MARBA-3410 file (N, C-alpha, C, O; in Angstrom, 1 decimal):
114
104.3,122.4,114.1,105.3,123.6,112.9,106.0,124.5,113.9,105.4,124.9,115.0 ~ 107.1,124.9,113.7,108.0,126.4,114.1,106.8,127.0,114.1,105.7,127.1,113.6 ~ 108.0,127.7,115.8,107.6,128.9,116.3,108.0,129.8,115.8,108.8,129.6,114.9 ~ 107.6,130.8,116.1,108.3,132.2,115.2,109.5,132.2,115.8,110.1,132.9,114.9 ~ 110.1,132.0,116.5,111.3,132.2,117.4,112.4,131.2,116.4,113.5,131.4,116.0
111.5,130.0,116.2,112.9,129.3,116.0,112.7,129.4,113.8,113.2,128.6,113.0 ~ 112.1,130.2,113.7,112.2,130.6,111.6,113.4,130.8,111.9,113.8,130.5,113.0 ~ 114.1,131.4,110.7,115.2,131.4,110.5,114.5,133.5,109.8,113.4,133.8,109.5 ~ 115.6,134.2,109.8,115.6,135.2,109.0,115.0,135.2,107.5,113.9,135.7,107.1 ~ 115.6,134.6,106.9,115.9,134.5,105.7,115.0,133.3,105.1,115.3,132.2,105.4
113.9,133.7,104.2,113.2,132.4,103.7,113.7,131.5,102.6,113.0,130.5,102.2 ~ 114.6,131.8,102.3,114.6,130.5,101.2,115.7,129.4,102.6,115.9,128.2,102.4 ~ 116.2,130.2,103.9,116.6,129.3,104.7,115.2,128.6,105.9,115.3,127.8,106.8 ~ 114.3,129.3,105.7,113.2,128.5,106.3,113.0,127.5,104.9,113.5,126.3,105.0 ~ 112.4,127.9,103.7,112.7,126.6,103.5,113.3,125.3,103.2,112.9,124.1,103.2
114.4,125.8,103.0,115.4,124.5,102.8,115.8,123.8,104.1,116.7,123.1,104.3 ~ 114.7,124.3,105.1,115.3,124.1,106.7,114.0,122.7,106.6,114.2,121.6,107.1 ~ 112.8,123.2,105.9,112.0,122.2,106.0,111.7,121.1,105.1,111.2,120.0,105.3 ~ 112.4,121.7,103.5,112.3,120.2,102.5,113.7,120.3,102.0,114.0,119.7,101.0 ~ 114.9,121.0,102.8,116.4,121.3,101.9,116.9,119.9,102.2,118.0,119.8,101.6
116.6,118.4,103.2,117.5,117.5,103.0,117.4,116.2,101.5,116.5,115.9,100.8 ~ 118.1,115.9,101.5,117.9,114.8,99.9,116.4,113.8,100.7,115.6,113.5,99.9 ~ 116.2,113.5,101.9,114.6,112.7,101.1,113.6,113.4,101.0,112.8,113.2,100.1 ~ 113.5,114.3,102.1,112.9,114.9,102.2,112.0,115.7,101.0,110.9,116.1,101.2 ~ 112.7,115.7,99.9,112.3,116.3,98.6,111.5,115.6,97.8,110.6,115.9,97.0
112.4,114.0,98.1,111.7,112.6,97.6,110.8,112.7,97.7,109.9,113.1,96.9 ~ 110.6,112.3,99.3,109.2,111.9,99.6,108.2,113.1,98.9,107.5,112.8,97.9 ~ 108.2,114.5,99.5,107.1,115.5,98.9,107.3,115.2,97.5,106.5,115.8,96.8 ~ 108.1,114.3,96.6,107.7,114.6,95.2,107.1,113.4,94.9,106.7,113.4,93.8 ~ 106.9,112.2,95.6,106.2,110.9,95.5,105.2,111.6,95.9,104.3,111.4,95.1
105.0,112.4,96.9,103.3,112.1,97.3,102.3,113.3,97.1,101.3,113.5,97.6 ~ 103.5,114.1,95.8,102.3,115.0,95.4,101.7,114.5,93.7,101.4,115.3,92.9 ~ 101.6,112.8,93.4,101.2,112.2,92.8,99.9,111.3,93.5,99.0,110.9,92.8 ~ 100.0,111.0,94.8,99.1,110.2,95.2,99.6,110.0,96.7,100.7,109.8,97.0 ~ 98.5,110.1,97.8,99.2,109.1,99.3,99.3,107.8,98.6,98.6,107.2,97.7
100.5,107.5,99.5,101.8,106.5,99.8,101.9,105.6,101.1,101.5,106.3,102.1 ~ 102.2,104.4,101.6,102.2,104.0,102.3,103.3,103.9,103.0,104.2,104.5,102.5 ~ 103.4,103.4,103.8,105.6,103.8,104.1,105.8,102.8,103.6,107.0,102.9,103.7 ~ 105.6,101.2,102.9,106.4,100.2,102.6,106.6,101.1,101.0,107.7,101.5,100.5 ~ 105.3,101.1,100.4,105.7,101.9,99.1,107.3,103.0,99.3,108.3,102.8,98.6
107.0,103.8,100.0,107.4,105.1,99.5,109.2,104.3,99.6,110.1,104.4,98.8 ~ 109.3,103.4,101.2,110.7,102.7,101.4,110.7,102.2,100.3,110.9,103.2,99.7 ~ 110.6,101.3,99.5,110.8,100.5,98.4,110.6,101.3,97.1,111.1,100.7,96.1 ~ 110.1,102.5,96.8,110.1,103.6,96.2,111.5,104.7,95.7,111.9,105.2,94.7 ~ 111.9,104.5,97.3,113.3,105.5,97.1,114.3,105.0,97.3,114.6,105.2,98.5
115.3,104.4,96.7,116.2,103.9,96.7,117.5,104.5,97.5,118.1,105.4,97.0 ~ 117.7,103.9,98.7,118.9,104.2,99.5,118.6,104.5,100.8,119.5,104.8,101.6 ~ 117.1,104.5,101.2,116.2,105.5,101.8,116.0,104.2,103.2,115.0,103.4,103.2 ~ 117.0,104.3,104.3,115.9,102.9,105.2,114.9,103.7,106.2,114.7,104.8,106.6 ~ 114.5,102.5,106.3,113.4,102.6,107.6,113.4,103.5,108.2,112.5,104.2,107.9
114.5,103.9,109.4,114.8,105.2,110.2,114.4,106.2,109.6,113.3,106.7,109.9 ~ 115.1,106.6,108.6,115.6,107.9,108.0,114.0,107.9,107.5,113.3,109.0,107.4 ~ 113.7,107.0,107.2,111.9,107.7,106.4,111.2,107.9,107.8,110.8,109.0,108.2 ~ 111.3,107.2,108.2,110.6,107.5,109.9,110.8,108.7,110.7,110.1,109.2,111.6 ~ 111.7,108.8,110.3,112.4,110.7,110.8,111.9,111.8,110.0,111.7,113.0,110.2
111.9,111.0,109.0,111.3,112.5,108.1,110.0,112.8,108.1,109.5,113.9,108.1 ~ 109.4,111.5,107.9,108.0,111.6,108.1,107.3,112.0,109.1,106.2,112.6,109.1 ~ 108.0,111.8,110.0,107.2,112.4,111.6,107.9,113.7,111.3,106.9,114.4,111.3 ~ 109.0,114.5,110.9,109.3,116.1,111.0,108.1,116.9,110.1,107.6,118.0,110.1 ~ 108.0,115.4,109.0,106.9,116.7,108.3,106.0,117.1,108.1,105.5,118.1,107.7
105.5,115.7,108.9,104.1,115.6,110.1,103.9,116.8,110.8,102.8,117.3,110.6 ~ 104.9,117.6,111.7,105.1,118.0,113.1,105.2,119.4,112.2,105.0,120.4,112.9 ~ 105.7,119.6,110.8,105.8,120.7,110.3,104.3,121.5,109.5,104.1,122.6,109.1 ~ 103.6,120.3,109.6,102.4,120.3,109.0,102.2,120.3,107.2,101.1,120.7,106.7 ~ 103.1,120.0,106.7,104.0,119.3,105.4,102.9,118.0,104.7,102.4,117.9,103.5
102.7,117.2,105.8,102.2,116.0,105.2,101.3,115.9,106.5,101.5,116.3,107.7 ~ 99.7,114.8,105.6,99.3,114.0,107.0,99.6,113.0,106.4,100.0,112.6,105.3 ~ 99.2,112.3,108.2,99.4,110.5,108.6,97.9,110.5,108.7,97.2,111.4,109.3 ~ 97.6,109.3,108.0,96.7,108.7,108.6,95.8,107.2,108.4,95.2,106.6,107.4 ~ 96.0,107.2,110.0,95.7,105.3,110.2,94.3,104.8,110.0,93.6,105.4,110.8
93.8,103.8,109.3,92.6,102.8,109.3,92.9,102.2,109.8,94.0,101.7,110.0 ~ 91.3,102.2,110.4,91.1,101.1,111.6,91.0,99.8,111.1,90.0,99.3,111.7 ~ 91.5,98.8,109.9,91.5,97.9,109.7,92.5,96.8,110.2,93.2,97.3,111.1 ~ 92.9,95.7,110.0,93.6,94.4,110.6,93.6,93.9,109.4,92.6,93.5,108.7 ~ 95.5,93.9,109.1,96.1,94.5,110.1,95.8,96.4,109.8,94.9,96.9,109.0
96.5,96.9,110.4,96.0,98.9,110.5,96.8,98.7,109.1,97.4,97.7,108.9 ~ 96.5,100.1,108.1,96.7,101.2,107.2,96.6,101.7,107.6,95.7,102.1,108.3 ~ 98.5,102.4,107.2,98.5,103.9,107.4,99.0,105.2,106.4,100.1,105.6,106.7 ~ 98.6,105.5,105.7,99.0,106.3,104.4,99.6,108.0,105.0,99.0,108.6,105.9 ~ 100.4,108.4,104.4,100.7,109.4,103.9,100.6,110.4,103.4,101.8,110.6,103.6
100.1,111.6,102.7,99.6,112.7,102.0,100.2,113.7,101.7,101.4,113.6,102.0 ~ 99.9,114.7,101.3,100.8,116.1,101.5,99.1,116.9,102.0,98.0,116.7,101.6 ~ 99.6,117.8,102.7,98.7,118.5,103.7,98.2,119.8,102.6,98.8,120.3,101.6 ~ 97.2,120.1,103.2,97.1,121.9,101.9,98.2,122.6,101.8,98.5,123.3,100.8 ~ 99.0,122.7,103.0,100.1,123.4,102.8,101.1,122.8,101.8,101.2,123.3,100.7
101.9,121.5,102.4,102.6,120.1,101.1,102.0,120.8,100.2,102.7,121.5,99.5 ~ 100.7,120.9,99.8,100.5,121.2,98.1,101.1,122.6,97.5,101.3,122.8,96.3 ~ 101.4,123.4,98.4,101.9,124.5,98.0,103.1,124.2,97.6,103.5,125.2,97.0 ~ 104.2,123.2,97.6,105.2,123.3,96.9,105.2,122.2,95.9,105.9,121.2,96.1 ~ 104.6,122.2,95.1,104.3,121.5,93.6,105.1,122.1,92.8,106.0,121.5,92.1
104.6,123.7,92.7,105.6,124.5,91.9,107.2,124.4,92.0,108.0,124.3,91.1 ~ 107.4,124.5,93.5,108.9,124.9,93.9,109.5,122.9,93.5,110.7,122.6,93.4 ~ 108.7,122.1,93.3,109.1,120.8,93.5,109.2,120.6,91.6,110.0,119.8,91.1 ~ 108.2,121.3,90.6,108.6,120.8,89.2,109.4,122.0,88.7,110.0,121.7,87.6 ~ 109.6,123.3,89.1,110.9,124.1,88.5,112.0,123.2,89.4,112.9,124.0,89.4
112.2,122.3,89.9,114.0,121.7,90.3,113.6,120.3,88.9,114.5,120.0,88.1 ~ 112.4,119.8,88.8,112.1,119.0,87.4,112.9,119.6,86.9,114.2,119.5,87.1 ~ 112.2,120.4,86.2,112.2,121.4,84.9,113.5,121.7,84.4,113.8,121.6,83.2 ~ 114.5,122.1,85.5,115.7,122.6,85.7,116.7,121.0,86.0,117.8,120.8,85.5 ~ 116.1,120.4,86.6,117.6,119.4,86.3,117.4,118.7,84.9,118.4,118.5,84.2
115.9,118.3,84.2,116.1,118.0,82.8,116.9,119.2,81.5,117.4,118.9,80.4 ~ 116.8,120.4,82.3,117.3,121.2,81.0,119.0,120.9,81.5,119.9,121.1,80.7 ~ 119.4,120.2,83.2,120.6,120.4,82.8,120.9,118.9,82.3,121.6,118.8,81.2 ~ 120.7,118.0,82.7,121.0,116.8,81.6,121.1,116.7,80.5,121.7,115.8,79.8 ~ 120.1,118.1,80.0,120.3,117.9,78.7,121.1,118.7,78.5,121.0,118.5,77.2
122.3,119.9,78.6,123.3,120.6,78.5,124.5,119.3,78.6,125.3,119.1,77.7 ~ 124.5,118.6,79.7,125.6,118.3,80.3,125.9,117.0,78.5,127.0,116.9,78.0 ~ 124.4,116.2,78.1,124.2,115.1,77.4,124.9,116.0,75.7,125.7,115.4,75.0 ~ 124.5,117.0,75.5,124.7,117.7,74.4,126.4,118.1,74.6,127.2,117.9,73.7 ~ 126.8,118.7,75.8,128.4,118.7,75.8,129.6,117.7,75.4,130.7,118.0,74.9
128.7,116.1,75.9,129.2,115.4,75.6,129.5,114.8,74.1,130.4,114.1,73.6 ~ 128.5,115.2,73.5,128.2,114.9,72.0,128.9,115.6,71.6,129.7,114.9,71.0 ~ 129.3,117.0,71.5,130.4,118.0,71.5,131.9,117.5,71.5,132.6,117.6,70.5 ~ 132.3,117.0,72.5,133.3,117.1,72.8,134.4,115.9,71.6,135.6,115.8,71.7
END
């Protein structure tokens, strides 16, 4: 987690710093449904590389947004899930989804009237 001195003064800047990149919001969106394994996430998020996914998962785990669970099996199974803190992002992602649906409908309606 960030220290008090590392936090931006603006709360919106704090949120964007934690989940504002293109990939983190897609990761959070997937994890809202259920825990995922690394390869499942990589296959389900178009265009994300192994390195970028690894970096983002590590960052989100360090920030307390996700939990990484390693199961002592052969082969080892690792799952990523939202933490209790991460679950509080549900309304944010829901609002983004709803706004996107509304915008897509406006664009489609505008194309039909042109």
